[in-house]
C-alpha positions as CSV (number, residue, x, y, z in Angstrom):
1,M,-58.7,-56.2,183.8
2,K,-57.4,-54.0,186.5
3,K,-54.4,-56.3,187.2
4,I,-53.6,-56.5,183.5
5,F,-53.7,-52.7,183.2
6,N,-51.4,-52.3,186.2
7,I,-48.9,-54.7,184.7
8,L,-48.9,-52.8,181.4
9,I,-48.2,-49.5,183.3
10,V,-45.2,-51.1,185.1
11,M,-43.8,-52.5,181.9
12,L,-44.1,-49.1,180.2
13,V,-42.3,-47.4,183.1
14,I,-39.4,-49.9,183.0
15,S,-39.2,-49.5,179.2
16,L,-39.0,-45.7,179.5
17,A,-36.3,-46.0,182.2
18,F,-34.1,-48.2,180.0
19,T,-34.6,-45.9,177.0
20,S,-33.5,-42.9,179.1
21,C,-30.4,-44.7,180.3
22,E,-29.4,-45.7,176.7
23,S,-30.0,-42.1,175.6
24,D,-27.7,-40.7,178.4
25,D,-25.0,-43.3,177.6
26,S,-25.0,-42.5,173.9
27,T,-24.5,-38.8,174.4
28,S,-21.6,-39.2,176.9
29,I,-19.2,-40.5,174.2
30,P,-18.5,-38.2,171.3
31,D,-18.3,-39.6,167.8
32,T,-15.5,-37.3,166.7
33,I,-12.7,-35.2,168.2
34,I,-13.6,-31.5,167.9
35,T,-10.6,-29.2,167.8
36,T,-9.6,-25.9,166.3
37,A,-7.6,-26.1,163.0
38,K,-3.9,-25.4,163.5
39,T,-1.4,-23.8,161.2
40,V,2.1,-25.1,161.5
41,S,5.3,-23.6,160.0
42,F,9.0,-22.8,160.4
43,G,10.0,-19.4,161.4
44,E,13.2,-19.3,159.4
45,A,14.1,-20.6,156.0
46,L,17.8,-21.1,157.0
47,T,19.4,-21.6,160.4
48,I,23.2,-21.9,161.0
49,V,24.2,-23.9,164.1
50,E,27.6,-24.9,165.4
51,S,28.5,-28.6,165.3
52,S,27.9,-30.2,168.6
53,A,27.3,-33.5,170.3
54,T,24.2,-32.0,171.9
55,T,20.9,-32.4,170.0
56,F,19.7,-29.2,168.4
57,N,15.9,-28.6,168.9
58,L,14.4,-26.9,165.9
59,P,11.3,-25.0,166.9
60,V,8.0,-25.4,165.0
61,D,5.4,-22.6,165.0
62,V,2.0,-24.0,165.9
63,S,-0.9,-21.5,166.0
64,P,-3.1,-21.5,167.9
65,S,-1.2,-23.8,170.4
66,D,-4.2,-24.7,172.6
67,F,-4.2,-28.5,172.0
68,S,-6.3,-30.2,174.7
69,G,-4.3,-33.4,174.4
70,N,-1.3,-35.0,172.6
71,Y,-0.7,-34.2,168.9
72,L,1.7,-35.7,166.4
73,I,3.9,-33.7,163.9
74,E,5.1,-35.7,160.9
75,Y,8.0,-34.4,158.9
76,T,11.0,-35.5,156.7
77,V,14.7,-35.0,157.5
78,N,16.9,-35.3,154.4
79,G,14.2,-37.3,152.7
80,Q,13.7,-39.7,155.7
81,S,10.2,-39.8,157.3
82,A,10.1,-39.0,161.1
83,S,7.6,-37.8,163.7
84,A,7.4,-36.4,167.2
85,T,4.6,-36.2,169.7
86,F,3.8,-33.2,171.9
87,S,1.3,-32.5,174.6
88,G,-1.1,-29.5,174.7
89,G,0.7,-26.3,175.6
90,Q,4.1,-27.8,175.0
91,T,6.5,-26.0,172.6
92,A,6.9,-28.1,169.4
93,Q,10.6,-28.8,168.7
94,I,12.1,-31.3,166.2
95,P,15.3,-32.9,167.6
96,L,18.2,-32.9,165.1
97,D,21.6,-34.5,165.2
98,V,24.2,-31.8,164.5
99,S,27.3,-33.7,165.6
100,G,28.7,-33.8,162.0
101,F,28.8,-31.0,159.5
102,G,27.0,-30.1,156.3
103,S,23.3,-29.4,155.8
104,V,20.0,-30.8,157.0
105,A,16.8,-30.3,155.1
106,I,13.5,-30.5,157.0
107,T,10.0,-30.4,155.6
108,L,6.7,-30.5,157.5
109,D,4.1,-33.0,156.3
110,R,1.1,-32.9,158.6
111,V,-0.3,-32.6,162.2
112,T,-2.7,-35.1,163.6
113,V,-4.5,-35.9,166.8
114,I,-5.3,-39.6,167.2
115,G,-5.0,-40.1,163.5
116,T,-7.3,-37.1,162.6
117,E,-5.6,-34.4,160.6
118,V,-6.0,-31.1,162.4
119,G,-3.1,-29.0,161.1
120,V,-2.7,-26.9,157.9
121,V,0.9,-26.7,156.8
122,D,1.9,-23.2,155.7
123,Q,3.1,-24.0,152.1
124,D,5.4,-20.9,152.1
125,K,7.0,-21.9,155.4
126,K,6.9,-25.7,155.4
127,S,10.6,-26.3,154.7
128,T,13.8,-25.1,156.3
129,E,17.5,-25.9,156.1
130,I,20.1,-26.3,158.9
131,L,23.7,-25.5,158.0
132,I,26.1,-27.1,160.5
133,A,29.2,-24.9,160.9
134,P,32.5,-26.1,162.4
135,A,32.8,-25.9,166.2
136,R,34.6,-22.8,167.4
137,D,38.3,-23.3,168.1
138,A,40.1,-20.3,169.8
139,D,43.4,-21.5,168.3
140,A,42.5,-21.8,164.6
141,L,40.3,-20.9,161.7
142,Q,38.0,-23.8,161.0
143,L,36.7,-24.6,157.4
144,V,34.2,-27.2,156.2
145,L,33.3,-28.1,152.6
146,T,30.0,-29.7,151.8
147,W,28.2,-30.6,148.5
148,P,25.0,-32.5,147.4
149,D,24.7,-36.2,146.6
150,A,28.0,-37.3,148.2
151,A,27.3,-40.9,147.1
152,N,27.9,-39.8,143.5
153,N,30.1,-36.7,143.9
154,D,33.5,-36.5,145.6
155,L,35.3,-33.3,146.3
156,D,38.6,-32.7,148.2
157,F,39.6,-29.7,150.3
158,F,43.0,-27.9,150.6
159,V,44.5,-24.9,152.3
160,T,48.0,-23.8,151.3
161,D,50.3,-20.9,151.8
162,V,50.9,-18.3,149.1
163,N,53.3,-20.7,147.3
164,T,50.8,-23.6,147.4
165,F,52.6,-25.4,150.1
166,I,49.9,-27.5,151.8
167,V,49.0,-26.3,155.3
168,D,46.1,-28.7,155.7
169,D,44.1,-31.0,153.5
170,S,41.1,-33.3,153.6
171,Q,40.7,-36.1,151.1
172,S,38.2,-38.6,152.3
173,T,35.1,-40.3,150.8
174,S,32.8,-38.8,153.4
175,A,29.9,-36.4,152.8
176,G,32.2,-33.4,153.6
177,E,35.7,-32.3,154.2
178,D,37.3,-30.1,156.9
179,V,40.6,-28.2,157.2
180,A,42.0,-25.6,159.6
181,V,44.5,-22.8,159.7
182,P,46.2,-22.7,163.1
183,N,46.9,-19.4,164.8
184,S,50.4,-20.7,165.2
185,V,51.3,-20.5,161.5
186,P,53.0,-17.4,160.2
187,D,50.9,-14.3,159.4
188,G,50.4,-13.7,155.7
189,D,48.3,-14.9,152.7
190,Y,46.8,-18.3,152.4
191,R,44.7,-20.0,149.6
192,V,41.8,-22.4,149.8
193,F,41.2,-24.9,147.0
194,V,38.4,-27.3,146.0
195,R,39.4,-30.3,143.9
196,N,37.0,-32.4,142.0
197,W,38.0,-36.1,142.5
198,S,35.1,-37.7,140.6
199,S,31.5,-36.5,140.2
200,A,28.3,-37.0,138.3
201,L,27.1,-33.4,138.4
202,D,28.5,-30.7,136.1
203,P,29.0,-28.2,137.6
204,I,29.2,-29.4,141.2
205,P,27.7,-26.9,143.7
206,F,29.4,-26.6,147.0
207,T,29.2,-24.7,150.3
208,I,32.1,-23.6,152.5
209,L,31.4,-22.7,156.2
210,T,34.1,-21.0,158.2
211,T,34.3,-20.4,161.9
212,Q,36.7,-17.8,163.2
213,P,38.5,-18.1,166.5
214,D,36.1,-15.6,168.0
215,G,33.1,-17.7,166.9
216,T,32.1,-15.7,163.8
217,V,30.6,-17.9,161.1
218,N,30.6,-17.2,157.4
219,V,29.1,-19.1,154.4
220,Y,30.5,-19.1,150.9
221,E,28.7,-20.9,148.0
222,G,29.9,-21.7,144.5
223,D,30.4,-24.5,142.0
224,V,33.3,-26.2,140.2
225,P,33.4,-27.8,136.8
226,N,33.4,-31.5,136.5
227,V,37.0,-31.9,135.5
228,S,38.7,-34.8,137.4
229,F,41.7,-33.9,139.7
230,Q,41.4,-30.2,138.8
231,F,42.2,-27.7,141.6
232,N,39.9,-24.7,141.8
233,E,40.8,-21.8,144.1
234,A,37.7,-20.8,146.1
235,L,39.0,-18.4,148.8
236,T,41.9,-16.3,149.8
237,I,42.8,-15.7,153.5
238,V,44.9,-12.9,155.0
239,K,46.0,-13.9,158.5
240,T,47.1,-11.5,161.2
241,G,47.4,-13.2,164.5
242,S,44.1,-14.8,165.3
243,S,42.3,-12.6,162.8
244,Y,41.4,-13.9,159.3
245,V,40.1,-11.8,156.4
246,I,38.5,-14.1,153.8
247,T,37.7,-13.2,150.2
248,Q,35.7,-15.4,147.9
249,L,37.1,-16.1,144.4
250,D,35.7,-17.6,141.2
251,P,36.4,-21.3,141.7
252,T,36.0,-22.1,138.0
253,V,39.5,-20.8,137.4
254,P,41.8,-23.8,137.7
255,L,45.2,-23.7,139.5
């Protein structure tokens, strides 16, 4: 009986040892990722940037920013889904192509860490718009015309002298049109027209962005009626050297 008793004690010790190891191993691997909830948002509702071949990095506010590892921000750009990954402590920035002109709409969707949602999107600051202004040209006033849904709406852009002699025009089927008034043309009054070529909307909203030779950017918004081939005067310009004084008009009045 003594031998059997000793064997039982040895087996009990071995069993307890294995149980202890299993307990230690199970506690060394967490079942879930524990992290502080984050709030993500955009700081500005509208940002105007100059057209450039260099990518524009749009900052995203993440608070608090103490991620211990990588995190994924999902968003949409002009309706197209996209995402970007950032490491803990790294400033969150969304890379945007601003080589053309017009507008870019961005909306934040969610923030995740290894598939687990950890971010709360601030509903009041979840969307922003980027307006891409013409690149500065020290030798001319630059103007860009944009409008929504370019696939179904087509506008043309003209700048003329006071007698409606065309100085520059842009009549393409692209998503925007651009014209310029060179510093070399005579001083005096100039006129800017928006023409509806063919459109589905009525009226058709538009945005004109201007960049002065000194880099000053201005934004003008309006709409034109859906009357095919109708010229609508949107701006007047008084040119003195490299200085341009611009006045917005009611573009619903036809030429």
